[in-house]
N, C-alpha and C positions, 0 to 999 in steps of 0.2 A: 079170441076166446077158445079155450080147449074144448074138444069134443067130449060129450058126456061119457062115452065109453072109455075114453082115455082117462078122464078124471076118476071114474069108478075104479079102473085098474090101478091108478096111483094110490088111491085110498086103501086098496086091498093088498098092495105090494108089500112084501116083507124084505125085498132087496131090489137090486137093479142089475141089468145085464148090458154089456157092451158087445155088440156083434161086429166082427171084423172079417175081411176077406184076405187071406194070405195066398199070394201068388207063388206057384212053384218056381223053382230056380230057372226054369225054361223061359223063353221070351213069350210064350203063349199065355196071354192074360186069362184065358178060359180055364187053364189048369191050375188048380189050387184047392183050398178048403176054407170053410167058415170056422171061426173060433168064437166061442162064447165065454166071456169072463164075467164072473159075478162080483158085484160091488155092494157093500153094506149101506152106503150112504149116497145121497145126491151129490155131495162134493166129490166123493171118490169116483163115481161114474163120470162126472163132468171132467175131472182131471185125466182119467184114462182115455176117454173119448178124444180129448184134446191132444193127447200124445199120438194117437193114431191119425187124427185129422191133420196134424202138423207135419206128418211124414217121419216121425221119430223112428219108426220101424220101416226100413226100406221096402220090404216086400208086402207090407200090410196096408190096407185101406179101411177106414172107418165105414161101417155100413149103417149103424144106428145105435141109439140108446133106448132101452125098453124097461118098463117096470117088470118085476118078476114076482112070482108067487110059487112057493114050494120048489124053487130052483129052475122054473121054466119061464121064459118070456111070456107075458100076458098083456094083451092090449096093443095099442098102436105105438109107433115110434114116438119117443119124446122129442119135442122141439126144444130149441135153446130157450125160448121164452117160457115154456112150461117148466123146464128144469130150473131156470133162474127163480121163478115164483116159488117153486118147491123148496129151494135152498133158503130163500128169504123166510118162508113160513117155518122151516126147521130151526133157523137161527133165532127167530122170535119166540119160539116155544120154550 
């Protein structure tokens, strides 16, 4: 079951954010930067996260999916189960 704080964040979210870590071209995994990409829907955030998680971008690694409010991540990282439930609820609405 989802944490109450996460559930509250999802209900207040107006978008979603995928956070990824992009490694610099050097072999040092500590050199790089975070990237935040905004998604309008649960399906979009799931698809984008899947691209990062599957290694579609060679130097990028998925960090997490988060609900967002006013362009900023808010709340805890979304789990696959929480996101799947949200997608089902959205499709049923």
